[in-house]
NUSE-726246 format. One record per residue (C-alpha): residue number from 1; x, y, z. Coordinates in steps of 0.2 Angstrom, whole numbers, plus 5000, padded with zeros to 4 digits. Example, Ala and Ser with C-alpha at 12.3 -4.5 7.8 and 13.67 -1.06 7.14 Angstrom:
<atom seq="1" u="5062" v="4978" w="5039"/>
<atom seq="2" u="5068" v="4995" w="5036"/>
END
This chain:
<atom seq="1" u="4965" v="4970" w="4941"/>
<atom seq="2" u="4950" v="4970" w="4930"/>
<atom seq="3" u="4958" v="4984" w="4919"/>
<atom seq="4" u="4974" v="4981" w="4908"/>
<atom seq="5" u="4974" v="4994" w="4896"/>
<atom seq="6" u="4964" v="5009" w="4904"/>
<atom seq="7" u="4970" v="5005" w="4921"/>
<atom seq="8" u="4974" v="5025" w="4926"/>
<atom seq="9" u="4957" v="5033" w="4920"/>
<atom seq="10" u="4948" v="5019" w="4928"/>
<atom seq="11" u="4958" v="5019" w="4946"/>
<atom seq="12" u="4957" v="5039" w="4944"/>
<atom seq="13" u="4937" v="5037" w="4941"/>
<atom seq="14" u="4935" v="5024" w="4955"/>
<atom seq="15" u="4946" v="5036" w="4967"/>
<atom seq="16" u="4937" v="5052" w="4962"/>
<atom seq="17" u="4923" v="5048" w="4973"/>
<atom seq="18" u="4934" v="5055" w="4988"/>
<atom seq="19" u="4935" v="5072" w="4981"/>
<atom seq="20" u="4916" v="5072" w="4980"/>
<atom seq="21" u="4914" v="5068" w="4998"/>
<atom seq="22" u="4926" v="5083" w="5000"/>
<atom seq="23" u="4915" v="5093" w="4991"/>
<atom seq="24" u="4899" v="5089" w="5002"/>
<atom seq="25" u="4905" v="5082" w="5019"/>
<atom seq="26" u="4908" v="5101" w="5026"/>
<atom seq="27" u="4895" v="5110" w="5023"/>
<atom seq="28" u="4883" v="5096" w="5028"/>
<atom seq="29" u="4894" v="5094" w="5044"/>
<atom seq="30" u="4894" v="5113" w="5048"/>
<atom seq="31" u="4874" v="5111" w="5045"/>
<atom seq="32" u="4874" v="5096" w="5059"/>
<atom seq="33" u="4882" v="5105" w="5072"/>
<atom seq="34" u="4872" v="5119" w="5071"/>
<atom seq="35" u="4856" v="5111" w="5071"/>
<atom seq="36" u="4861" v="5094" w="5084"/>
<atom seq="37" u="4877" v="5097" w="5090"/>
<atom seq="38" u="4893" v="5086" w="5090"/>
<atom seq="39" u="4884" v="5070" w="5096"/>
<atom seq="40" u="4871" v="5071" w="5084"/>
<atom seq="41" u="4881" v="5077" w="5068"/>
<atom seq="42" u="4895" v="5060" w="5074"/>
<atom seq="43" u="4880" v="5050" w="5074"/>
<atom seq="44" u="4874" v="5055" w="5057"/>
<atom seq="45" u="4894" v="5054" w="5048"/>
<atom seq="46" u="4895" v="5037" w="5056"/>
<atom seq="47" u="4878" v="5031" w="5049"/>
<atom seq="48" u="4884" v="5038" w="5031"/>
<atom seq="49" u="4901" v="5030" w="5036"/>
<atom seq="50" u="4892" v="5011" w="5039"/>
<atom seq="51" u="4885" v="5010" w="5020"/>
<atom seq="52" u="4905" v="5005" w="5017"/>
<atom seq="53" u="4901" v="4989" w="5027"/>
<atom seq="54" u="4888" v="4985" w="5013"/>
<atom seq="55" u="4897" v="4993" w="4999"/>
<atom seq="56" u="4911" v="4983" w="5002"/>
<atom seq="57" u="4902" v="4967" w="5002"/>
<atom seq="58" u="4900" v="4971" w="4983"/>
<atom seq="59" u="4918" v="4972" w="4981"/>
<atom seq="60" u="4921" v="4954" w="4976"/>
<atom seq="61" u="4925" v="4943" w="4961"/>
<atom seq="62" u="4913" v="4935" w="4952"/>
<atom seq="63" u="4909" v="4916" w="4961"/>
<atom seq="64" u="4916" v="4906" w="4945"/>
<atom seq="65" u="4933" v="4916" w="4947"/>
<atom seq="66" u="4935" v="4913" w="4965"/>
<atom seq="67" u="4930" v="4896" w="4964"/>
<atom seq="68" u="4941" v="4893" w="4949"/>
<atom seq="69" u="4956" v="4902" w="4958"/>
<atom seq="70" u="4954" v="4892" w="4975"/>
<atom seq="71" u="4954" v="4877" w="4966"/>
<atom seq="72" u="4970" v="4881" w="4958"/>
<atom seq="73" u="4976" v="4886" w="4974"/>
<atom seq="74" u="4973" v="4869" w="4983"/>
<atom seq="75" u="4981" v="4860" w="4968"/>
<atom seq="76" u="4997" v="4869" w="4970"/>
<atom seq="77" u="4998" v="4867" w="4986"/>
<atom seq="78" u="4994" v="4849" w="4987"/>
<atom seq="79" u="5006" v="4845" w="4972"/>
<atom seq="80" u="5019" v="4857" w="4982"/>
<atom seq="81" u="5015" v="4844" w="4998"/>
<atom seq="82" u="5017" v="4828" w="4987"/>
<atom seq="83" u="5034" v="4834" w="4980"/>
<atom seq="84" u="5041" v="4838" w="4998"/>
<atom seq="85" u="5035" v="4822" w="5005"/>
<atom seq="86" u="5042" v="4810" w="4991"/>
<atom seq="87" u="5058" v="4799" w="4994"/>
<atom seq="88" u="5073" v="4801" w="4987"/>
<atom seq="89" u="5069" v="4785" w="4975"/>
<atom seq="90" u="5052" v="4787" w="4973"/>
<atom seq="91" u="5055" v="4792" w="4954"/>
<atom seq="92" u="5064" v="4775" w="4952"/>
<atom seq="93" u="5051" v="4763" w="4941"/>
<atom seq="94" u="5047" v="4746" w="4948"/>
<atom seq="95" u="5053" v="4734" w="4934"/>
<atom seq="96" u="5057" v="4718" w="4933"/>
<atom seq="97" u="5058" v="4717" w="4953"/>
<atom seq="98" u="5052" v="4699" w="4957"/>
<atom seq="99" u="5065" v="4689" w="4969"/>
<atom seq="100" u="5067" v="4672" w="4974"/>
<atom seq="101" u="5064" v="4667" w="4992"/>
<atom seq="102" u="5085" v="4663" w="4990"/>
<atom seq="103" u="5087" v="4682" w="4988"/>
<atom seq="104" u="5077" v="4687" w="5000"/>
<atom seq="105" u="5084" v="4678" w="5014"/>
<atom seq="106" u="5102" v="4683" w="5005"/>
<atom seq="107" u="5096" v="4701" w="5004"/>
<atom seq="108" u="5091" v="4700" w="5024"/>
<atom seq="109" u="5107" v="4693" w="5030"/>
<atom seq="110" u="5115" v="4709" w="5021"/>
<atom seq="111" u="5105" v="4723" w="5026"/>
<atom seq="112" u="5104" v="4715" w="5045"/>
<atom seq="113" u="5124" v="4714" w="5043"/>
<atom seq="114" u="5123" v="4732" w="5038"/>
<atom seq="115" u="5113" v="4739" w="5053"/>
<atom seq="116" u="5124" v="4728" w="5063"/>
<atom seq="117" u="5138" v="4737" w="5060"/>
<atom seq="118" u="5131" v="4756" w="5059"/>
<atom seq="119" u="5143" v="4767" w="5065"/>
<atom seq="120" u="5140" v="4781" w="5077"/>
<atom seq="121" u="5143" v="4793" w="5062"/>
<atom seq="122" u="5129" v="4785" w="5049"/>
<atom seq="123" u="5116" v="4790" w="5064"/>
<atom seq="124" u="5125" v="4807" w="5064"/>
<atom seq="125" u="5123" v="4809" w="5046"/>
<atom seq="126" u="5105" v="4805" w="5047"/>
<atom seq="127" u="5100" v="4817" w="5061"/>
<atom seq="128" u="5110" v="4831" w="5051"/>
<atom seq="129" u="5099" v="4827" w="5037"/>
<atom seq="130" u="5082" v="4826" w="5046"/>
<atom seq="131" u="5088" v="4843" w="5054"/>
<atom seq="132" u="5092" v="4851" w="5037"/>
<atom seq="133" u="5076" v="4846" w="5029"/>
<atom seq="134" u="5066" v="4855" w="5044"/>
<atom seq="135" u="5075" v="4871" w="5042"/>
<atom seq="136" u="5073" v="4870" w="5025"/>
<atom seq="137" u="5054" v="4867" w="5028"/>
<atom seq="138" u="5056" v="4880" w="5041"/>
<atom seq="139" u="5064" v="4894" w="5027"/>
<atom seq="140" u="5050" v="4889" w="5013"/>
<atom seq="141" u="5038" v="4893" w="5026"/>
<atom seq="142" u="5044" v="4909" w="5031"/>
<atom seq="143" u="5047" v="4915" w="5012"/>
<atom seq="144" u="5030" v="4911" w="5008"/>
<atom seq="145" u="5024" v="4921" w="5025"/>
<atom seq="146" u="5036" v="4936" w="5019"/>
<atom seq="147" u="5028" v="4936" w="5001"/>
<atom seq="148" u="5010" v="4932" w="5007"/>
<atom seq="149" u="5009" v="4950" w="5018"/>
<atom seq="150" u="5021" v="4959" w="5005"/>
<atom seq="151" u="5037" v="4960" w="5016"/>
<atom seq="152" u="5048" v="4953" w="5003"/>
<atom seq="153" u="5045" v="4966" w="4990"/>
<atom seq="154" u="5056" v="4981" w="5002"/>
<atom seq="155" u="5071" v="4970" w="4996"/>
<atom seq="156" u="5066" v="4966" w="4978"/>
<atom seq="157" u="5059" v="4983" w="4972"/>
<atom seq="158" u="5069" v="4999" w="4981"/>
<atom seq="159" u="5056" v="5010" w="4972"/>
<atom seq="160" u="5043" v="5003" w="4981"/>
<atom seq="161" u="5050" v="5005" w="4997"/>
<atom seq="162" u="5055" v="5024" w="4993"/>
<atom seq="163" u="5036" v="5024" w="4987"/>
<atom seq="164" u="5030" v="5019" w="5004"/>
<atom seq="165" u="5041" v="5031" w="5014"/>
<atom seq="166" u="5035" v="5046" w="5002"/>
<atom seq="167" u="5017" v="5039" w="5007"/>
<atom seq="168" u="5021" v="5041" w="5026"/>
<atom seq="169" u="5025" v="5060" w="5021"/>
<atom seq="170" u="5010" v="5062" w="5009"/>
<atom seq="171" u="4998" v="5057" w="5022"/>
<atom seq="172" u="5009" v="5066" w="5036"/>
<atom seq="173" u="5006" v="5082" w="5028"/>
<atom seq="174" u="4990" v="5082" w="5017"/>
<atom seq="175" u="4981" v="5074" w="5032"/>
<atom seq="176" u="4985" v="5088" w="5045"/>
<atom seq="177" u="4982" v="5102" w="5033"/>
<atom seq="178" u="4963" v="5097" w="5031"/>
<atom seq="179" u="4963" v="5097" w="5050"/>
<atom seq="180" u="4970" v="5115" w="5051"/>
<atom seq="181" u="4963" v="5124" w="5036"/>
<atom seq="182" u="4948" v="5129" w="5046"/>
<atom seq="183" u="4956" v="5135" w="5062"/>
<atom seq="184" u="4968" v="5145" w="5050"/>
<atom seq="185" u="4955" v="5154" w="5043"/>
<atom seq="186" u="4944" v="5156" w="5059"/>
<atom seq="187" u="4959" v="5164" w="5067"/>
<atom seq="188" u="4962" v="5177" w="5054"/>
<atom seq="189" u="4942" v="5183" w="5058"/>
<atom seq="190" u="4933" v="5175" w="5046"/>
<atom seq="191" u="4916" v="5167" w="5050"/>
<atom seq="192" u="4912" v="5147" w="5053"/>
<atom seq="193" u="4902" v="5145" w="5039"/>
<atom seq="194" u="4916" v="5154" w="5027"/>
<atom seq="195" u="4929" v="5145" w="5034"/>
<atom seq="196" u="4920" v="5128" w="5033"/>
<atom seq="197" u="4918" v="5132" w="5013"/>
<atom seq="198" u="4936" v="5133" w="5013"/>
<atom seq="199" u="4937" v="5113" w="5013"/>
<atom seq="200" u="4924" v="5112" w="5001"/>
<atom seq="201" u="4935" v="5121" w="4989"/>
<atom seq="202" u="4950" v="5108" w="4994"/>
<atom seq="203" u="4937" v="5095" w="4987"/>
<atom seq="204" u="4935" v="5101" w="4973"/>
<atom seq="205" u="4953" v="5102" w="4969"/>
<atom seq="206" u="4955" v="5086" w="4977"/>
<atom seq="207" u="4940" v="5079" w="4964"/>
<atom seq="208" u="4950" v="5088" w="4948"/>
<atom seq="209" u="4965" v="5080" w="4954"/>
<atom seq="210" u="4960" v="5063" w="4955"/>
<atom seq="211" u="4951" v="5065" w="4937"/>
<atom seq="212" u="4964" v="5076" w="4929"/>
<atom seq="213" u="4982" v="5065" w="4935"/>
<atom seq="214" u="4981" v="5055" w="4918"/>
<atom seq="215" u="4982" v="5070" w="4908"/>
<atom seq="216" u="5000" v="5075" w="4918"/>
<atom seq="217" u="5003" v="5055" w="4915"/>
<atom seq="218" u="5004" v="5054" w="4898"/>
<atom seq="219" u="5014" v="5069" w="4897"/>
<atom seq="220" u="5033" v="5069" w="4890"/>
<atom seq="221" u="5038" v="5070" w="4908"/>
<atom seq="222" u="5043" v="5053" w="4918"/>
<atom seq="223" u="5029" v="5050" w="4930"/>
<atom seq="224" u="5041" v="5051" w="4944"/>
<atom seq="225" u="5046" v="5070" w="4938"/>
<atom seq="226" u="5028" v="5073" w="4941"/>
<atom seq="227" u="5026" v="5067" w="4956"/>
<atom seq="228" u="5041" v="5077" w="4965"/>
<atom seq="229" u="5031" v="5094" w="4953"/>
<atom seq="230" u="5014" v="5090" w="4961"/>
<atom seq="231" u="5024" v="5087" w="4979"/>
<atom seq="232" u="5033" v="5106" w="4976"/>
<atom seq="233" u="5019" v="5113" w="4970"/>
<atom seq="234" u="5009" v="5106" w="4987"/>
<atom seq="235" u="5024" v="5112" w="4998"/>
<atom seq="236" u="5020" v="5129" w="4989"/>
<atom seq="237" u="5002" v="5131" w="4993"/>
<atom seq="238" u="5004" v="5129" w="5011"/>
<atom seq="239" u="5016" v="5143" w="5011"/>
<atom seq="240" u="5003" v="5154" w="5003"/>
<atom seq="241" u="4990" v="5147" w="5016"/>
<atom seq="242" u="5000" v="5158" w="5029"/>
<atom seq="243" u="4995" v="5172" w="5020"/>
<atom seq="244" u="4981" v="5182" w="5030"/>
<atom seq="245" u="4968" v="5184" w="5016"/>
<atom seq="246" u="4953" v="5172" w="5012"/>
<atom seq="247" u="4956" v="5173" w="4995"/>
<atom seq="248" u="4973" v="5168" w="4993"/>
<atom seq="249" u="4968" v="5153" w="5008"/>
<atom seq="250" u="4955" v="5148" w="4996"/>
<atom seq="251" u="4969" v="5147" w="4982"/>
<atom seq="252" u="4979" v="5137" w="4992"/>
<atom seq="253" u="4966" v="5126" w="4998"/>
<atom seq="254" u="4961" v="5122" w="4980"/>
<atom seq="255" u="4981" v="5120" w="4973"/>
<atom seq="256" u="4983" v="5109" w="4989"/>
<atom seq="257" u="4968" v="5098" w="4985"/>
<atom seq="258" u="4973" v="5098" w="4966"/>
<atom seq="259" u="4990" v="5094" w="4969"/>
<atom seq="260" u="4988" v="5080" w="4985"/>
<atom seq="261" u="4973" v="5069" w="4975"/>
<atom seq="262" u="4983" v="5067" w="4958"/>
<atom seq="263" u="4998" v="5063" w="4970"/>
<atom seq="264" u="4990" v="5051" w="4978"/>
<atom seq="265" u="4983" v="5042" w="4961"/>
<atom seq="266" u="5000" v="5045" w="4953"/>
<atom seq="267" u="5009" v="5033" w="4967"/>
<atom seq="268" u="4996" v="5020" w="4965"/>
<atom seq="269" u="5001" v="5019" w="4947"/>
<atom seq="270" u="5019" v="5020" w="4952"/>
<atom seq="271" u="5016" v="5005" w="4963"/>
<atom seq="272" u="5008" v="4994" w="4952"/>
<atom seq="273" u="5023" v="4999" w="4940"/>
<atom seq="274" u="5036" v="4991" w="4951"/>
<atom seq="275" u="5028" v="4977" w="4955"/>
<atom seq="276" u="5017" v="4973" w="4943"/>
<atom seq="277" u="5000" v="4967" w="4942"/>
<atom seq="278" u="5000" v="4949" w="4954"/>
<atom seq="279" u="5010" v="4957" w="4968"/>
<atom seq="280" u="4999" v="4973" w="4967"/>
<atom seq="281" u="4987" v="4970" w="4979"/>
<atom seq="282" u="4998" v="4965" w="4992"/>
<atom seq="283" u="5008" v="4981" w="4988"/>
<atom seq="284" u="4992" v="4992" w="4987"/>
<atom seq="285" u="4989" v="4987" w="5005"/>
<atom seq="286" u="5007" v="4989" w="5011"/>
<atom seq="287" u="5006" v="5008" w="5005"/>
<atom seq="288" u="4989" v="5010" w="5012"/>
<atom seq="289" u="4996" v="5004" w="5029"/>
<atom seq="290" u="5010" v="5018" w="5028"/>
<atom seq="291" u="4999" v="5030" w="5020"/>
<atom seq="292" u="4989" v="5028" w="5038"/>
<atom seq="293" u="5005" v="5028" w="5049"/>
<atom seq="294" u="5007" v="5045" w="5041"/>
<atom seq="295" u="4989" v="5052" w="5043"/>
<atom seq="296" u="4992" v="5046" w="5063"/>
<atom seq="297" u="5006" v="5052" w="5067"/>
<atom seq="298" u="5004" v="5070" w="5056"/>
<atom seq="299" u="4990" v="5078" w="5065"/>
<atom seq="300" u="4995" v="5072" w="5082"/>
<atom seq="301" u="5013" v="5082" w="5080"/>
<atom seq="302" u="5003" v="5095" w="5072"/>
<atom seq="303" u="4994" v="5098" w="5088"/>
<atom seq="304" u="5010" v="5097" w="5099"/>
<atom seq="305" u="5017" v="5111" w="5089"/>
<atom seq="306" u="5001" v="5121" w="5092"/>
<atom seq="307" u="5002" v="5116" w="5109"/>
<atom seq="308" u="5019" v="5123" w="5112"/>
<atom seq="309" u="5019" v="5139" w="5099"/>
<atom seq="310" u="5001" v="5141" w="5099"/>
<atom seq="311" u="5004" v="5146" w="5078"/>
<atom seq="312" u="4995" v="5140" w="5064"/>
<atom seq="313" u="5009" v="5147" w="5054"/>
<atom seq="314" u="5021" v="5137" w="5061"/>
<atom seq="315" u="5011" v="5120" w="5057"/>
<atom seq="316" u="5010" v="5127" w="5039"/>
<atom seq="317" u="5030" v="5127" w="5038"/>
<atom seq="318" u="5032" v="5112" w="5046"/>
<atom seq="319" u="5020" v="5103" w="5032"/>
<atom seq="320" u="5027" v="5115" w="5019"/>
<atom seq="321" u="5044" v="5107" w="5023"/>
<atom seq="322" u="5039" v="5089" w="5023"/>
<atom seq="323" u="5032" v="5091" w="5003"/>
<atom seq="324" u="5048" v="5099" w="4998"/>
<atom seq="325" u="5058" v="5084" w="5008"/>
<atom seq="326" u="5046" v="5072" w="4998"/>
<atom seq="327" u="5051" v="5081" w="4981"/>
<atom seq="328" u="5068" v="5080" w="4985"/>
<atom seq="329" u="5067" v="5059" w="4989"/>
<atom seq="330" u="5058" v="5058" w="4972"/>
<atom seq="331" u="5076" v="5062" w="4963"/>
<atom seq="332" u="5082" v="5045" w="4971"/>
<atom seq="333" u="5070" v="5034" w="4957"/>
<atom seq="334" u="5084" v="5034" w="4944"/>
<atom seq="335" u="5098" v="5027" w="4955"/>
<atom seq="336" u="5086" v="5014" w="4963"/>
<atom seq="337" u="5081" v="5007" w="4947"/>
<atom seq="338" u="5098" v="5003" w="4944"/>
<atom seq="339" u="5101" v="4997" w="4959"/>
<atom seq="340" u="5087" v="4985" w="4962"/>
<atom seq="341" u="5086" v="4966" w="4959"/>
<atom seq="342" u="5068" v="4969" w="4952"/>
<atom seq="343" u="5051" v="4959" w="4954"/>
<atom seq="344" u="5048" v="4943" w="4949"/>
<atom seq="345" u="5032" v="4940" w="4937"/>
<atom seq="346" u="5029" v="4959" w="4932"/>
<atom seq="347" u="5025" v="4956" w="4913"/>
<atom seq="348" u="5008" v="4965" w="4915"/>
<atom seq="349" u="5011" v="4982" w="4920"/>
END
């Protein structure tokens, strides 16, 4: 939100930290395992991860902006509540409404007569109006809740819905791949230290992919086309992982990191383009949830598949198929663009 003109470059640089960690952590983890065992290694890694608590506390807008945003939000809510609570005749100007005592008596008699002659239909009409007002308020609150959590984006932007589906597939394949690179290499007779270097090669590709995705986006190809090509290339790299050669596995690890790193940042750019700047933070949170779903299910299903087949090659065939399926889904972006109603307030893309 702080970068409007150079958003792609800024996000690529910020997101490149994961690639740096991917390079440094595997050798460090292997060293900790040899020195302290699993418990000691996990203790050190958890201490490193605990730094995220302090660093995340710094990711806040300046106090003046936060106070101004809170005041504006409170003012809008108060004005909305005031408008909803107004009676129908509140806009009528009270001018020259002074009456005499006789007029008071006459008006009172008329009002009393009307109340005395009220029928059941009038009471029913009043009750129906009150019920309609309550249902209108309930609908308003439900719409506000849907907008707050971002669920309305699924019916307003079909392309964003497709991005969320692709994020599930990406999380499924990329996280599972990183879990089984080392066991696959060790299954061919590679030493544990050399197998751990494959994850570092994966991290190098991840870093370059996240930093270099801007070069892909500014090409003459559309961003959707670039994402499809990256998914296809990632699938090919996993097929190459099944070759029983350390060099081929190293090349496959690098290509896998390069393409998956580029895809992650490209999908973020697509999300901002589809939903606009005002809804970007909510939409980004939704995409992270779907990535987490894929990251949770992928290793579990892959592990179950290994228990059944006792073959790492079968796992990589499955993950390659997931990538190829995602590449085919990117062909629906142009069609969904013509069908979707669109998201309002998308002027800052």
